[in-house]
Backbone bond lengths (Angstrom), bond angles and torsions (degrees), N, CA, C in turn:
res aa  C-N    CA-C-N  psi(-1)  N-CA   C-N-CA  omega(-1)  CA-C   N-CA-C  phi
1 M - - - 1.455 - - 1.521 108.53 -
2 A 1.331 113.70 140.53 1.462 118.52 -178.90 1.521 110.02 -152.83
3 L 1.337 114.79 143.65 1.456 118.99 171.67 1.503 108.48 -77.73
4 L 1.323 116.00 132.96 1.453 122.12 -178.75 1.523 109.36 -98.47
5 E 1.316 116.75 151.55 1.458 121.21 -179.60 1.522 109.26 -78.40
6 I 1.342 114.75 129.95 1.468 121.15 178.57 1.541 109.04 -84.48
7 I 1.321 115.36 127.09 1.469 119.99 175.21 1.524 107.52 -76.21
8 R 1.338 116.61 135.70 1.466 120.93 -176.65 1.508 111.96 -114.47
9 Y 1.320 114.24 144.60 1.461 122.14 173.42 1.523 108.47 -58.36
10 P 1.319 120.06 137.07 1.467 129.00 16.69 1.538 114.57 -99.72
11 D 1.330 118.90 26.76 1.455 120.99 179.97 1.543 110.53 -53.87
12 E 1.317 116.66 124.82 1.469 122.61 -175.49 1.520 113.88 -64.01
13 R 1.334 117.16 -20.69 1.481 119.12 178.21 1.524 111.54 -60.84
14 L 1.324 117.11 -26.04 1.479 119.54 179.16 1.526 111.42 -67.23
15 R 1.321 118.53 -14.15 1.463 123.36 179.86 1.536 112.46 -92.02
16 Q 1.326 115.92 -0.27 1.464 120.31 -176.48 1.528 109.87 -83.87
17 A 1.330 115.25 133.30 1.472 120.08 176.05 1.525 109.13 -76.10
18 S 1.315 116.05 146.80 1.467 121.56 -177.38 1.535 110.61 -96.77
19 V 1.319 114.66 156.51 1.463 121.48 179.79 1.528 109.14 -100.88
20 P 1.327 116.36 152.77 1.484 119.17 177.39 1.525 112.82 -61.68
21 V 1.304 114.22 149.71 1.473 121.13 173.18 1.523 106.79 -77.47
22 E 1.323 115.92 133.71 1.468 120.05 179.27 1.518 112.70 -113.57
23 Q 1.346 116.74 -23.02 1.463 119.66 -179.32 1.512 110.67 -119.55
24 F 1.303 115.14 124.32 1.472 121.65 176.65 1.529 106.33 -103.14
25 D 1.326 115.61 92.17 1.455 120.64 -172.88 1.521 110.13 -131.55
26 E 1.317 115.52 -173.55 1.464 120.91 -178.39 1.525 111.19 -64.29
27 A 1.321 118.34 -34.88 1.460 121.29 178.14 1.528 110.89 -62.55
28 L 1.322 117.04 -39.93 1.475 121.06 177.14 1.532 109.69 -64.61
29 R 1.329 116.82 -46.60 1.462 120.03 -178.78 1.535 111.43 -62.25
30 A 1.336 116.94 -38.53 1.477 120.55 177.04 1.528 110.77 -64.46
31 F 1.335 115.89 -41.23 1.477 119.84 177.77 1.531 109.93 -62.80
32 L 1.329 117.99 -41.09 1.475 121.12 179.67 1.516 111.48 -60.03
33 V 1.319 117.44 -38.37 1.477 121.75 177.98 1.533 109.27 -63.00
34 D 1.330 117.09 -46.83 1.477 121.18 -179.50 1.532 110.24 -65.77
35 L 1.350 116.37 -40.52 1.468 119.99 -178.91 1.532 110.42 -63.70
36 E 1.325 116.52 -43.23 1.465 119.85 -179.85 1.524 110.40 -66.38
37 E 1.317 117.32 -40.77 1.481 120.10 179.18 1.522 109.61 -61.86
38 T 1.326 117.47 -39.33 1.443 122.40 178.53 1.523 111.25 -64.80
39 M 1.324 116.95 -42.40 1.467 121.29 177.76 1.546 110.30 -61.95
40 R 1.298 116.70 -45.47 1.479 119.97 -176.15 1.522 112.57 -72.49
41 A 1.329 117.93 -19.28 1.456 121.36 178.24 1.518 112.26 -78.18
42 G 1.339 116.55 -21.01 1.468 120.63 -178.90 1.523 110.03 -79.65
43 P 1.343 116.46 150.26 1.468 119.50 179.57 1.538 110.51 -68.69
44 G 1.322 115.40 118.09 1.472 119.53 175.92 1.496 114.04 71.83
45 G 1.329 119.04 14.87 1.466 121.35 -177.03 1.521 111.50 -66.12
46 V 1.316 115.98 121.22 1.475 121.09 176.60 1.519 111.49 -115.40
47 G 1.326 115.97 -0.36 1.461 119.41 179.05 1.511 110.93 -167.09
48 I 1.326 114.59 156.41 1.460 120.76 177.47 1.522 106.48 -156.13
49 A 1.333 115.23 147.49 1.458 120.84 176.52 1.526 109.17 -121.58
50 A 1.305 115.80 148.48 1.471 120.77 -176.53 1.532 113.53 -54.31
51 P 1.337 119.80 -38.38 1.471 117.78 179.57 1.537 114.01 -60.57
52 Q 1.315 117.17 -23.69 1.453 120.12 179.21 1.528 112.51 -67.20
53 V 1.328 116.52 -17.04 1.456 120.82 177.60 1.530 111.50 -117.07
54 G 1.335 115.94 17.16 1.451 121.10 173.37 1.510 116.36 85.83
55 R 1.316 117.62 14.34 1.477 121.49 175.40 1.519 107.65 -110.90
56 F 1.304 116.99 113.63 1.472 121.45 -169.51 1.519 111.49 -96.99
57 Q 1.331 113.20 61.14 1.455 122.73 174.45 1.525 107.62 -123.99
58 R 1.338 116.19 157.00 1.460 121.83 -175.05 1.543 109.18 -80.26
59 I 1.327 114.36 80.09 1.471 122.23 -178.01 1.523 108.00 -135.64
60 A 1.338 116.20 131.71 1.460 120.55 174.96 1.511 109.26 -146.06
61 I 1.318 115.01 157.39 1.461 122.21 173.52 1.510 107.41 -128.55
62 V 1.329 116.62 134.47 1.455 122.88 177.05 1.519 107.88 -133.59
63 D 1.359 115.14 134.31 1.461 120.32 174.10 1.538 108.37 -150.67
64 V 1.311 114.93 101.69 1.467 120.66 -179.94 1.531 111.52 -101.48
65 S 1.342 116.97 12.21 1.473 121.00 -174.87 1.528 112.89 -63.91
66 G 1.314 118.47 -19.88 1.455 120.14 178.59 1.518 114.00 -81.71
67 R 1.313 117.81 -6.76 1.482 122.09 179.61 1.520 109.56 -83.05
68 K 1.305 116.40 132.38 1.460 120.74 178.06 1.523 110.40 -68.61
69 K 1.319 116.09 147.60 1.459 123.83 176.85 1.539 112.16 53.81
70 C 1.318 116.38 36.52 1.465 121.12 -178.06 1.524 108.40 -126.04
71 R 1.329 116.17 117.23 1.466 119.87 175.62 1.517 108.67 -69.11
72 S 1.328 115.08 137.90 1.455 118.68 -174.45 1.512 112.07 -150.94
73 H 1.306 115.27 155.46 1.462 122.56 173.87 1.530 110.41 -97.97
74 G 1.339 116.32 11.51 1.466 120.31 -179.85 1.522 110.66 80.28
75 R 1.298 115.65 -152.21 1.474 121.95 -177.47 1.530 108.53 -74.38
76 L 1.327 115.25 123.32 1.438 121.48 179.87 1.530 111.42 -115.81
77 I 1.308 115.65 120.16 1.468 121.07 169.82 1.523 105.20 -94.65
78 L 1.329 116.13 121.57 1.462 121.17 -175.99 1.531 108.69 -119.19
79 V 1.318 116.39 105.25 1.455 121.59 176.47 1.531 107.60 -109.45
80 N 1.306 115.42 128.27 1.477 122.65 -176.52 1.522 112.03 54.32
81 P 1.347 117.83 47.24 1.469 119.92 -178.59 1.535 111.66 -71.45
82 E 1.314 114.64 144.42 1.475 121.53 176.19 1.515 108.72 -139.47
83 I 1.329 116.69 126.61 1.465 119.79 174.20 1.516 106.60 -79.56
84 V 1.346 115.54 123.41 1.468 119.89 -176.75 1.531 112.73 -106.34
85 E 1.328 115.68 -13.00 1.457 120.16 178.41 1.519 109.34 -158.25
86 W 1.312 117.18 143.60 1.462 120.15 176.04 1.520 109.36 -144.72
87 E 1.329 114.93 159.13 1.443 120.93 -177.20 1.530 110.54 -150.72
88 G 1.334 115.68 140.59 1.470 120.68 175.77 1.509 112.29 72.11
89 L 1.325 114.76 159.18 1.467 120.53 176.95 1.519 108.27 -134.57
90 A 1.333 116.43 144.92 1.435 121.59 177.60 1.531 109.03 -149.16
91 V 1.341 114.99 147.14 1.462 121.03 175.60 1.525 107.35 -92.91
92 G 1.319 116.37 137.07 1.456 121.40 176.62 1.511 111.33 -149.95
93 R 1.315 116.98 158.52 1.461 123.64 -179.90 1.514 108.96 -83.70
94 E 1.333 115.37 133.53 1.464 120.82 178.78 1.527 109.96 -130.78
95 G 1.321 114.10 150.36 1.462 122.13 171.29 1.514 107.33 -130.51
96 C 1.329 116.12 177.06 1.466 119.81 -175.47 1.510 109.48 -158.03
97 M 1.337 116.11 139.23 1.468 120.04 178.38 1.532 111.22 -64.60
98 S 1.332 117.29 -24.19 1.466 120.16 178.65 1.538 112.45 -85.46
99 V 1.328 116.81 -9.47 1.468 122.75 176.89 1.536 106.09 -131.57
100 P 1.343 116.44 67.56 1.457 120.01 -167.44 1.526 116.25 -68.63
101 D 1.319 118.33 -18.77 1.445 120.43 -173.67 1.516 115.20 -93.99
102 Y 1.343 117.75 -1.49 1.461 120.24 -174.71 1.531 111.66 -139.51
103 T 1.329 114.93 156.38 1.456 122.58 166.05 1.523 105.91 -129.22
104 G 1.319 116.16 167.71 1.440 118.04 -178.70 1.517 113.10 -160.97
105 N 1.328 116.07 157.44 1.455 122.23 177.75 1.540 109.80 -85.67
106 V 1.314 115.47 125.53 1.451 122.51 -174.59 1.520 109.50 -130.97
107 V 1.331 117.25 140.85 1.462 122.62 174.35 1.530 108.19 -88.31
108 R 1.318 116.31 129.13 1.476 122.75 177.52 1.526 109.10 -138.00
109 A 1.313 115.49 161.76 1.462 121.13 172.48 1.525 109.14 -64.34
110 E 1.342 116.25 141.46 1.473 120.17 179.71 1.532 111.84 -77.31
111 R 1.332 116.03 -35.21 1.466 122.07 -178.70 1.529 108.55 -132.35
112 I 1.319 115.76 138.94 1.463 119.87 177.53 1.525 110.52 -136.37
113 R 1.319 114.86 155.55 1.454 122.11 168.32 1.517 105.56 -123.24
114 L 1.332 116.55 132.15 1.459 119.38 -179.10 1.505 110.77 -135.55
115 T 1.320 113.13 160.96 1.459 120.68 171.43 1.538 106.19 -116.41
116 A 1.323 114.70 150.25 1.478 119.98 178.59 1.521 108.23 -164.75
117 F 1.310 114.82 178.58 1.459 121.84 172.68 1.522 106.88 -118.54
118 D 1.336 116.45 150.71 1.448 120.11 172.71 1.537 109.10 -85.00
119 G 1.302 117.76 -176.37 1.462 121.83 -177.05 1.528 114.08 -66.98
120 E 1.325 116.06 -15.03 1.476 119.67 178.05 1.532 112.57 -95.24
121 G 1.339 116.01 -3.91 1.454 119.50 -179.16 1.511 114.39 92.62
122 E 1.340 116.47 11.05 1.474 120.63 178.30 1.528 108.89 -86.10
123 P 1.338 115.90 127.39 1.466 119.10 178.52 1.535 111.84 -73.69
124 F 1.336 116.34 149.02 1.452 120.76 173.22 1.513 109.97 -150.95
125 E 1.310 114.51 164.21 1.458 121.61 176.85 1.532 107.11 -125.26
126 L 1.320 115.96 146.20 1.450 120.26 -174.44 1.511 109.86 -142.46
127 E 1.326 116.95 137.11 1.454 122.30 171.13 1.517 107.31 -114.21
128 T 1.330 116.37 133.54 1.448 119.75 -178.31 1.520 109.60 -151.14
129 E 1.339 113.36 167.12 1.478 118.03 -176.16 1.530 108.83 -148.33
130 G 1.324 113.71 172.66 1.453 120.17 173.97 1.522 112.62 65.81
131 F 1.344 114.88 -140.49 1.455 120.82 -172.95 1.533 111.56 -64.07
132 E 1.321 117.17 -37.19 1.456 119.09 179.11 1.534 110.74 -63.71
133 A 1.317 117.71 -43.15 1.468 121.51 176.60 1.529 110.16 -61.01
134 R 1.311 117.10 -41.81 1.476 121.34 178.79 1.519 109.93 -61.17
135 A 1.338 116.98 -46.81 1.472 119.85 -178.04 1.529 111.20 -63.37
136 I 1.313 117.31 -39.98 1.473 120.57 178.42 1.531 110.45 -63.77
137 Q 1.336 116.84 -44.85 1.473 119.52 178.99 1.533 110.66 -61.83
138 H 1.317 117.49 -39.19 1.455 122.24 178.95 1.545 109.86 -60.15
139 E 1.333 116.43 -45.43 1.463 119.64 -178.18 1.523 111.29 -70.64
140 I 1.323 118.26 -38.25 1.466 120.67 177.31 1.526 109.80 -62.59
141 D 1.334 117.60 -37.15 1.461 120.08 175.70 1.536 111.11 -55.55
142 H 1.342 116.78 -42.08 1.472 119.86 178.40 1.534 110.37 -57.35
143 L 1.326 116.18 -37.93 1.461 119.86 -178.53 1.538 111.76 -67.06
144 D 1.321 115.10 -21.85 1.467 121.29 179.73 1.538 112.05 -100.63
145 G 1.327 116.95 7.95 1.459 120.61 178.79 1.515 114.30 78.41
146 L 1.331 116.92 24.29 1.467 122.20 179.99 1.528 110.53 -112.78
147 L 1.328 116.43 149.88 1.452 122.75 174.87 1.523 109.20 -118.88
148 F 1.343 116.58 162.17 1.464 118.09 177.90 1.525 110.68 -59.70
149 L 1.322 117.60 -25.10 1.475 121.24 177.76 1.552 110.90 -59.67
150 D 1.326 117.07 -30.06 1.465 121.39 179.81 1.516 112.65 -74.36
151 R 1.311 116.82 -15.15 1.469 121.36 -175.15 1.526 113.27 -115.65
152 L 1.325 116.45 11.98 1.468 118.93 179.62 1.527 110.13 -57.56
153 V 1.326 116.68 143.37 1.448 121.53 175.80 1.538 108.29 -59.83
154 S 1.330 116.53 -47.45 1.461 122.60 178.56 1.530 108.35 -149.98
155 R 1.317 117.07 125.31 1.475 119.10 177.75 1.527 111.86 -62.44
156 R 1.312 115.84 -31.53 1.468 120.35 -177.56 1.527 111.78 -75.20
157 N 1.339 117.57 -40.98 1.472 120.32 -172.14 1.523 115.09 -109.02
158 D 1.318 118.99 -9.28 1.459 119.60 -169.91 1.533 114.66 -125.00
159 L 1.318 117.05 21.90 1.464 122.72 173.21 1.514 107.51 -118.49
160 F 1.342 116.97 128.45 1.457 120.46 -172.27 1.539 110.05 -130.31
161 P 1.334 117.34 139.35 1.459 118.65 171.97 1.524 108.58 -62.61
162 R 1.326 116.39 137.54 1.470 121.47 179.73 1.515 109.05 -70.31
163 K 1.310 116.05 135.46 1.440 120.36 176.21 1.528 109.74 -71.96
164 V 1.312 116.14 140.42 1.461 121.34 176.55 1.504 106.60 -111.17
165 Y 1.319 114.33 122.88 1.463 119.26 179.57 1.512 109.61 -99.09
166 R 1.322 115.63 130.69 1.460 120.41 179.06 1.528 108.95 -102.27
167 K 1.321 115.28 145.79 1.458 119.72 175.65 1.518 109.62 -70.93
168 K 1.324 117.39 144.79 1.464 120.41 177.42 1.503 109.80 -63.17
169 G 1.323 114.50 138.39 1.455 119.40 179.46 1.516 112.73 81.12
170 G 1.366 117.36 1.93 1.447 118.54 -175.04 1.431 114.86 -119.19
């Protein structure tokens, strides 16, 4: 297990589209362990995509189960995910480990249905909504070389410096 280095904006590699995973082997499973450890090490990390650590394959992990009042399917390993249906639109605030100094208001589908494979290569289909759907869409954007910055409602009014919280006495 190892923490992987997060690529940060404006690094051009974040604009690179990822290729589908073709081999579900031990090397993939080992990478998934490192990717998840990296996600969990970040403050408030609920998702991560392989391109954020320099691996340009269609791999993402999402887990919003730690968020209060948030319906969730738990830890999701998403290999070659594809959104096949979406419904509704909603504006919500997003942040990103690759853009650590800002958050922004982004329009996303409220409900999505997607297909993907798990880390063992087993296909599955998932329907989700709300924050979990937003997080999945955010990570799939990374696989396509997009950042939440590309989807801001307005660059002038909807990009905000991230608040930094200091510990008391520190």
